[in-house]
N, C-alpha and C positions, 0 to 999 in steps of 0.2 A: 642666297645667301641671308637674304629678310625671310626664305621658309625655316631656316636654321635656327633663327631666332627666335621667331613664334613659334616653333615646336619646344625649343627648350624653354619659353616662358611658359608656355602650356602645361608643360610637364612639370615645373616649379610650383605652378599654381596648384593643379592637380595633388601633387604630394602636403603642400600646404594643406589644401582643405585635409585630404583622410589624415593626417595627423593632428589636424583640429577636432573630426569624428574620434579621434580612436581615444585621443585626452577626454574628452566629452563624457565617453562611454568608460572608460577608466575612473574618473570622477564619477561618473553616478553609480555604478559599481560599489565602489568605495563607501561612496553616501549609505547605499541603503545598505551594506554588511553593518556601518557605523549606528545605523537607526536601531537596524533588529538586535544590535548587541547592548545597544540603550534599553531597547523595550524590554529584552530579556532581564536586563538588571535590573530595572527600575520591578516588574513585577518581580522580581525575588525578594528585591527588598520590603515589597508590599505584603507579601506573602510571611516574610518572617514578622512582619510587624501585627499582621493582622493573627498569628500563632500566637504573638506572645502574650495582644491584649486578650486571646481567647483563656490565657494561661491565669493572669495577671487580672481581669478585671473583674470581678463579682457582677451577679446581676444583669438586668437588660443588656448592655453594655457590651461585656464579656460574652452574652450568647450572640449580637448582634457581629460580633467577629468573627462568633463562629458560624454562623450562616453565610457570612459570605465567603470565609476560607472555606468552606465544603461546596458551596456554588460552584467559585472561581475551581478549584481542583477537577470536581468532575466534569464542567464546559470543557472544560483545556485538555483534559484526560480523551474526551470522545472528539474532540475535532482531532488529536494530533492520528489516534486511530483511524477514525473514517478516511481522512485525508492519502493515509497511506494504505487503507485496503483500496479506495477508490483508485488510486495510481495503475491496481494490476486487476483491477474487480470492475467493470463497466458501472453491472448492476448496484454498486455501492452507491453509485452516483444520485439516485434516486434519494438514498436514505442521506445522503451528504446534502443534497437539497432540504430535508426537511429540518434536522438539525441549524443550518440557515435560520428558518422559521422560528426554532425553538430559541436560538442564540440572541436573536431578537428580544425576547421575554426575558431572558437572562442578564442581560446589559441594563435591561431598564428595571428588575429589582435590583440588579447591583448598583444600578445609580442609587437606586430609595435605599439600599442598605448602608451606605454611603452617608449620604443625609443626616439618616438617624443614628450614626454615628456622633455625629458634632451637633446633634438634639441638646439643647439645653435641658430640656424640656423631660425628665424621667418618667412622667406620669403618662406623657403621649407617647413616648415608645416602649411603655411597657404596656400599654392599650393597644398598639399597632403589632403587638410581637407574636402574637395569635396568627393573624394573618402572611406575617411575613414568613414565617417557619411552615406556615400550607403551602406556599406558591413557593418557597425553597426544595421543599420536598416535594412536588409537584413537577418542579420544573429537572432536577438533579436525579427523579427515578426517569422521566423520556430518555435524559442524556444517557444514562446508565443503562436503559435496556438497548438503545443503540448502539452504543457501545461493545455490549455483550454478544449482541447478535452477529454485530462485523467479525469480532471474535471468533466465536464459532461458526461462522459463514467459511473465514479461512482456515479453521482448526479440519471442518471437515473434507475440505478440497485437498488438504495437507494429506490426509488421511486417505483419501479415495487414490490419491499420487501413489503413497505409499503403498499401499495395497496391489495398486496395478505393475507399480516397481517389483515388486515382492515377487509377485508370479512368475513376472518375465526373467526375474532373475535363476528362480525353481527351474523354470526350463531350460534356461542355458545354460544351469551348473550339471542338470540331465543327461544334458547333452557331450557336454565336456566329461563327463562320465563313461560315456559310453564306448570303451575304445576296443573295443572285441570288435571281431572284422568277419563277418561270415563267407566262407567258402563260398564261390559259383557250382551251382547243382551242374553235373557233366551236362555236354547238352548230349541227345539221343542219338544212336546210331543212324547211318544214311538208308534210306531202301537202295537195293540193286536195281543197276538199270537195268532197263528191259532190251532184250537181244532185238538186234534188229533184224527186217524181216528177209532181206536178202539172206542175211547171214545162216537162218534157221531154214531156207531151203537148200540152201549148196548142201548144210550138214546132211538133209536127208536123200539127198543125190548121193551121196558118195556112202552111206550105205547101203 
């Protein structure tokens, strides 16, 4: 009887532990989903704010907003394209590693541009603008090159696969249209069997 109670108690503890583990996993997944939505909403609001500043503020302040918007748009598009391509093509992972290094420079530049947005000395901002513009152009050009190379690679593979598929379909279509049947050629006549030796001798004696 004590063994039964022990087994029941053990099962109860096991169910409690499993329930707690499942609860933690569900809560963690919900928290990660909420964090992603919050991050996405924050990015959307910030992008709209930058777009408004780029059009509404003249001079260096407006150009700083334009540079930030250009940088963020290019880096985000390249990141999405490379991650999607790397999931299907292992060769793209090297390009993704290069993008991670480029992304570090992009984040550093974005932080500097953000500080320039709140810089009260407009003369300092104007003096730094040429360098910030040049760095933005270099980073976005590299990101764009990676993104378009990944897309061209995916398009090439899709084109090759389509060419192969079209050739196979053409062969199959030709086989399906070949509905005429060829009559088998008649077999050649058999040679007459040679007469037996005894039958030949008997025929001679009778003669």
